[in-house]
C-alpha atoms as one frame of an Amber mdcrd trajectory, in Angstrom:
protein
  99.908 140.750 -45.398  98.383 143.530 -47.447  96.787 146.431 -45.573  93.093
 146.871 -46.378  91.758 149.820 -48.315  90.277 151.640 -45.323  88.256 153.984
 -47.540  86.100 151.089 -48.752  85.265 149.782 -45.275  82.244 150.569 -43.090
  83.033 151.538 -39.469  80.782 150.406 -36.605  81.026 151.742 -33.041  82.107
 149.204 -30.397  81.974 151.250 -27.210  79.912 153.794 -25.363  80.384 157.530
 -25.492  78.952 160.639 -23.952  78.504 164.107 -25.334  78.977 167.330 -23.406
  79.116 170.865 -24.752  79.028 169.497 -28.301  82.133 167.292 -27.903  82.277
 163.513 -27.593  84.114 161.584 -24.899  84.661 157.933 -25.792  84.339 155.515
 -22.863  86.009 152.120 -23.027  87.361 149.366 -20.841  90.903 148.155 -21.280
  92.256 144.784 -20.214  94.337 145.339 -17.071  97.875 144.042 -16.747  98.773
 141.781 -13.812 100.409 144.702 -11.997  97.337 146.888 -12.506  95.105 144.104
 -11.174  97.181 143.858  -7.981  97.838 147.526  -7.278  94.845 149.235  -8.888
  91.905 146.961  -8.093  89.692 149.990  -7.553  90.104 150.880 -11.248  88.840
 147.584 -12.661  85.358 148.843 -13.517  86.265 152.429 -14.233  86.182 153.186
 -17.973  89.023 154.953 -19.712  88.125 158.194 -21.437  89.225 159.768 -24.691
  88.132 163.350 -25.297  87.649 164.099 -28.990  88.109 167.524 -30.543  85.605
 169.148 -32.900  86.796 167.200 -35.956  86.990 163.878 -34.096  83.510 164.447
 -32.675  82.103 165.170 -36.125  83.658 162.019 -37.593  82.625 159.877 -34.594
  78.997 160.940 -34.973  79.027 159.897 -38.655  80.004 156.314 -37.771  76.656
 154.566 -38.108  77.388 151.168 -39.661  76.066 152.343 -43.032  78.483 154.981
 -44.364  81.818 153.881 -45.813  84.968 155.692 -44.711  85.161 157.330 -48.170
  81.665 158.776 -47.652  82.644 160.076 -44.205  85.691 161.727 -45.803  83.452
 163.512 -48.331  80.978 164.656 -45.653  83.851 165.897 -43.462  85.397 167.856
 -46.369  82.024 169.397 -47.144  81.462 170.424 -43.513  84.937 171.747 -42.623
  86.349 172.780 -46.005  90.074 173.610 -46.041  90.201 173.503 -42.233  90.372
 169.690 -42.312  92.791 169.217 -45.213  94.280 166.762 -45.932  90.882 165.279
 -45.046  91.404 161.856 -46.571  94.618 161.266 -44.636  93.223 162.626 -41.371
  90.019 160.580 -41.468  91.837 157.364 -42.418  94.374 157.868 -39.594  91.498
 158.479 -37.153  89.768 155.277 -38.301  92.993 153.259 -38.011  93.576 154.510
 -34.463  90.014 153.773 -33.408  90.191 150.318 -35.030  93.529 149.342 -33.475
  92.284 150.334 -30.012  89.085 148.318 -30.673  86.766 151.302 -30.352  85.325
 150.592 -33.795  85.167 147.595 -36.108  85.610 147.877 -39.851  83.555 145.756
 -42.239  83.217 145.404 -45.949  79.929 146.849 -47.097  77.437 144.072 -47.676
  75.111 144.609 -50.585  71.680 143.224 -49.780  70.020 141.165 -52.499  66.468
 142.029 -53.451
């Protein structure tokens, strides 16, 4: 199966997040294993947390269901300059990780007819 061209897809957030001191923490629930269900019942409703750095926070806040990944790459390059290079690779890897952990969904951009 051919891997999709991530740069042409539109990311959409699939979980909650909170922001503190300018950085985002992603909150999500993970399916518990049988062992976790038996021994860690108290954790069943507690969300897992992923703390994003400055770059991750910037990218996360650009995910709005409208911008394509390629557009987010361009905006990130413009904002951070050489600090984020190789920007294309970093943003695509970030999107892949978020997609595979089901924190975002990726869709083809739908062009609305007039």
